[in-house]
C-alpha positions as CSV (number, residue, x, y, z in Angstrom):
1,X,-17.5,-14.0,-59.6
2,X,-21.0,-14.0,-61.3
3,X,-23.4,-16.8,-60.7
4,X,-26.3,-18.2,-62.7
5,X,-28.3,-21.4,-62.7
6,X,-29.5,-23.6,-65.6
7,X,-30.7,-27.2,-65.8
8,X,-28.8,-29.0,-62.9
9,X,-26.0,-26.7,-63.0
10,X,-25.0,-23.8,-60.7
11,X,-22.7,-21.8,-63.3
12,X,-20.1,-19.4,-61.7
13,X,-18.2,-17.1,-64.2
14,X,-14.8,-16.8,-62.6
15,X,-11.2,-16.2,-63.9
16,X,-9.4,-19.3,-64.6
17,X,-6.5,-19.8,-62.1
18,X,-3.0,-18.7,-63.4
19,X,-1.6,-22.0,-62.6
20,X,-4.5,-24.1,-64.4
21,X,-2.8,-26.4,-67.0
22,X,-4.8,-26.0,-70.2
23,X,-5.3,-28.9,-72.4
24,X,-2.7,-28.9,-75.1
25,X,-4.7,-30.9,-78.0
26,X,-3.5,-30.4,-81.7
27,X,-6.2,-29.6,-84.2
28,X,-7.9,-32.5,-86.0
29,X,-6.3,-31.8,-89.7
30,X,-4.3,-29.5,-91.7
31,X,-7.3,-27.6,-93.1
32,X,-8.6,-26.1,-89.8
33,X,-6.0,-23.3,-89.3
34,X,-6.4,-21.7,-92.7
35,X,-10.2,-22.1,-92.6
36,X,-10.3,-20.1,-89.4
37,X,-7.7,-17.5,-90.4
38,X,-9.6,-16.8,-93.6
39,X,-12.8,-16.0,-91.4
40,X,-10.7,-13.6,-89.3
41,X,-8.7,-11.9,-92.1
42,X,-11.5,-10.4,-94.0
43,X,-13.2,-9.1,-90.8
44,X,-10.0,-7.3,-90.1
45,X,-9.5,-5.9,-93.5
46,X,-12.9,-4.5,-93.7
47,X,-13.0,-2.8,-90.3
48,X,-15.4,-5.6,-89.0
49,X,-13.1,-6.3,-86.0
50,X,-13.2,-3.8,-83.4
51,X,-10.1,-3.2,-81.1
52,X,-11.9,-4.7,-78.0
53,X,-13.4,-7.8,-79.8
54,X,-12.0,-11.4,-80.0
55,X,-12.0,-13.6,-83.1
56,X,-10.5,-16.8,-81.7
57,X,-9.3,-20.2,-83.0
58,X,-9.0,-23.1,-80.8
59,X,-9.0,-20.9,-77.7
60,X,-10.4,-21.9,-74.3
61,X,-13.9,-20.3,-73.4
62,X,-14.5,-21.2,-69.8
63,X,-17.4,-21.7,-67.2
64,X,-17.4,-23.4,-63.8
65,X,-20.2,-25.9,-63.4
66,X,-21.0,-26.9,-59.9
67,X,-17.4,-26.1,-58.9
68,X,-15.8,-27.9,-61.8
69,X,-14.1,-25.9,-64.5
70,X,-15.2,-26.6,-68.1
71,X,-13.3,-25.4,-71.2
72,X,-14.3,-25.8,-74.7
73,X,-12.3,-24.4,-77.6
74,X,-14.5,-23.8,-80.6
75,X,-12.7,-23.9,-84.0
76,X,-13.7,-20.4,-84.5
77,X,-15.7,-17.9,-82.3
78,X,-16.3,-14.3,-82.2
79,X,-16.9,-12.2,-79.0
80,X,-18.1,-8.6,-79.8
81,X,-16.5,-6.9,-76.8
82,X,-14.3,-7.8,-73.8
83,X,-14.2,-5.4,-70.7
84,X,-10.7,-6.3,-69.5
85,X,-7.2,-5.7,-70.7
86,X,-6.3,-8.0,-73.4
87,X,-3.4,-9.3,-71.2
88,X,-6.0,-10.7,-68.8
89,X,-7.7,-12.8,-71.6
90,X,-4.4,-14.0,-73.3
91,X,-4.8,-17.7,-72.0
92,X,-8.5,-18.1,-71.9
93,X,-11.6,-16.3,-71.8
94,X,-14.7,-16.3,-69.2
95,X,-17.8,-14.7,-70.6
96,X,-20.1,-12.6,-68.4
97,X,-17.0,-12.0,-66.0
98,X,-14.6,-10.5,-68.8
99,X,-16.8,-9.5,-71.6
100,X,-19.8,-10.6,-74.0
101,X,-20.9,-14.0,-74.6
102,X,-19.7,-15.0,-78.0
103,X,-22.2,-14.4,-80.6
104,X,-21.1,-17.0,-82.9
105,X,-19.1,-20.2,-82.6
106,X,-18.2,-22.5,-85.6
107,X,-16.9,-26.1,-85.5
108,X,-15.5,-27.9,-88.4
109,X,-16.5,-31.5,-88.5
110,X,-13.7,-33.3,-86.8
111,X,-12.2,-36.7,-86.9
112,X,-13.8,-37.4,-83.7
113,X,-17.5,-38.7,-84.4
114,X,-20.4,-36.6,-82.8
115,X,-18.5,-34.2,-80.8
116,X,-19.9,-31.2,-82.5
117,X,-23.5,-32.6,-81.9
118,X,-23.0,-33.8,-78.3
119,X,-25.9,-32.8,-76.0
120,X,-24.5,-34.8,-73.1
121,X,-25.6,-32.9,-70.1
122,X,-23.5,-34.5,-67.5
123,X,-20.0,-33.3,-66.5
124,X,-18.2,-32.7,-68.6
125,X,-21.0,-31.6,-71.0
126,X,-20.9,-32.1,-74.5
127,X,-20.2,-29.0,-77.1
128,X,-23.7,-28.5,-78.2
129,X,-25.1,-28.5,-74.8
130,X,-22.4,-26.2,-73.5
131,X,-22.9,-23.6,-76.5
132,X,-26.6,-23.8,-76.2
133,X,-27.4,-24.3,-72.5
134,X,-24.4,-22.8,-70.5
135,X,-22.9,-20.2,-72.8
136,X,-26.3,-19.5,-74.7
137,X,-24.4,-18.5,-77.7
138,X,-26.9,-17.1,-80.4
139,X,-25.3,-18.7,-83.5
140,X,-23.9,-22.3,-83.8
141,X,-22.5,-23.3,-87.2
142,X,-21.2,-26.7,-88.2
143,X,-19.1,-26.8,-91.4
144,X,-17.8,-29.9,-93.2
145,X,-15.0,-28.7,-95.3
146,X,-14.6,-31.7,-97.7
147,X,-18.2,-31.7,-98.8
148,X,-19.0,-27.9,-98.3
149,X,-22.1,-28.6,-96.0
150,X,-22.9,-25.9,-93.6
151,X,-25.5,-26.3,-90.8
152,X,-26.7,-22.9,-89.2
153,X,-28.4,-23.1,-85.7
154,X,-29.9,-20.1,-83.9
155,X,-31.0,-20.0,-80.2
156,X,-34.9,-19.6,-80.4
157,X,-37.2,-18.1,-77.7
158,X,-37.2,-21.6,-76.0
159,X,-33.4,-21.3,-75.4
160,X,-32.9,-24.1,-77.9
161,X,-31.0,-24.4,-81.2
162,X,-33.2,-24.5,-84.3
163,X,-31.9,-25.3,-87.7
164,X,-31.9,-22.1,-89.9
165,X,-32.9,-22.2,-93.6
166,X,-30.4,-20.4,-95.9
167,X,-31.6,-17.2,-97.9
168,X,-32.0,-17.0,-101.7
169,X,-28.3,-16.6,-102.0
170,X,-27.4,-19.8,-99.8
171,X,-26.0,-17.6,-97.1
172,X,-27.2,-17.3,-93.2
173,X,-27.7,-13.9,-91.6
174,X,-25.5,-13.4,-88.5
175,X,-27.7,-10.5,-87.2
176,X,-25.4,-9.5,-84.3
177,X,-22.4,-8.9,-86.8
178,X,-24.6,-7.3,-89.7
179,X,-23.1,-9.9,-91.9
180,X,-24.0,-13.0,-93.9
181,X,-22.1,-16.0,-93.8
182,X,-21.9,-18.8,-96.7
183,X,-20.0,-21.3,-98.6
184,X,-17.5,-20.4,-101.2
185,X,-15.5,-22.6,-103.4
186,X,-12.0,-21.7,-104.7
187,X,-8.3,-21.6,-103.9
188,X,-6.4,-19.9,-101.1
189,X,-3.1,-20.7,-99.6
190,X,-2.6,-23.7,-101.8
191,X,-5.8,-25.2,-100.7
192,X,-8.7,-25.7,-103.4
193,X,-12.0,-26.5,-101.9
194,X,-14.8,-25.0,-99.9
195,X,-14.4,-22.1,-97.6
196,X,-16.6,-20.0,-95.4
197,X,-16.9,-16.4,-96.5
198,X,-18.5,-13.3,-95.1
199,X,-20.8,-10.9,-97.3
200,X,-22.0,-7.6,-96.0
201,X,-25.5,-6.2,-95.8
202,X,-25.3,-5.1,-99.4
203,X,-24.2,-8.5,-100.8
204,X,-20.7,-7.6,-101.2
205,X,-18.0,-10.3,-100.6
206,X,-15.5,-9.3,-97.9
207,X,-12.2,-10.1,-99.9
208,X,-9.1,-11.5,-98.5
209,X,-5.8,-9.6,-98.7
210,X,-4.7,-11.7,-101.6
211,X,-7.7,-10.9,-103.4
212,X,-7.3,-7.0,-102.8
213,X,-3.7,-7.3,-104.1
214,X,-4.9,-9.1,-107.2
215,X,-7.5,-6.4,-107.8
216,X,-4.9,-3.8,-107.4
217,X,-2.7,-5.6,-109.9
218,X,-5.3,-5.9,-112.5
219,X,-6.1,-2.1,-112.0
220,X,-2.6,-1.3,-112.6
221,X,-2.3,-3.4,-115.4
222,X,-5.5,-1.7,-116.8
223,X,-4.1,1.6,-116.3
224,X,-0.8,0.6,-118.0
225,X,-2.8,-0.7,-121.0
226,X,-4.8,2.6,-121.2
227,X,-1.7,4.7,-121.0
228,X,-0.2,2.6,-123.8
229,X,-3.2,2.9,-126.0
230,X,-3.1,6.6,-125.5
231,X,0.6,6.7,-126.5
232,X,-0.2,4.8,-129.6
233,X,-3.1,6.9,-130.5
234,X,-1.0,10.0,-130.2
235,X,1.7,8.4,-132.4
236,X,-0.8,7.7,-135.1
237,X,-2.2,11.3,-134.9
238,X,1.3,12.8,-135.1
239,X,2.0,10.5,-138.2
240,X,-1.3,11.6,-139.8
241,X,-0.5,15.3,-139.3
242,X,3.0,14.8,-140.7
243,X,1.6,13.2,-143.7
244,X,-0.6,16.2,-144.3
245,X,2.4,18.4,-144.1
246,X,1.7,19.7,-140.7
247,X,4.4,19.6,-138.0
248,X,2.7,19.1,-134.7
249,X,3.7,20.7,-131.6
250,X,4.9,18.3,-129.2
């Protein structure tokens, strides 16, 4: 067990009891699972998801405040490294005790007003307070899928979140991951709208598997067309030689 102190809380980082009943709340709407899955998929495809990392969706992240367990389940979160067997974090995750603090949490605007912005410090604390003051997550992003609005907050030197300004490409740097996050508009899994996407340090978009497959299909089609053009060119040349009375060797 690890103990730290913040505000009026004594924080202990201890394993969730095996018999603890986790809250079983459904996600707020149909868009959240595909939005979260899209974030994880491109990281995995491009080797940006190490074996001991966690990219989680609605997965309980725990701390014990003054002897009372608090569990928050961000819509998406990234933990760079865990220090225990994956079996030990199957149900929930306790930072400090079991591995790194998440470097980013993302909340999609829900149907419950204000929860993403709740700075309520009393037990049970609000999400904003928990991420900022208890977990001290470096990057907190709030995304509104319907409008495409994205707010990025970063923990500053005072230990508080400050609103970040997007770069010239309208993206936000997530320094701990050496990546940039921004909003992209298009279609995936029968959903047309706004998505969160990753770009690497060179400005290259991290593609989804479907996009890579489409790229490969287009490449194969281009190769087929080039081969057909070469075949037709060869046939024309043979016809020209024969017209000149020359029998080509084939």
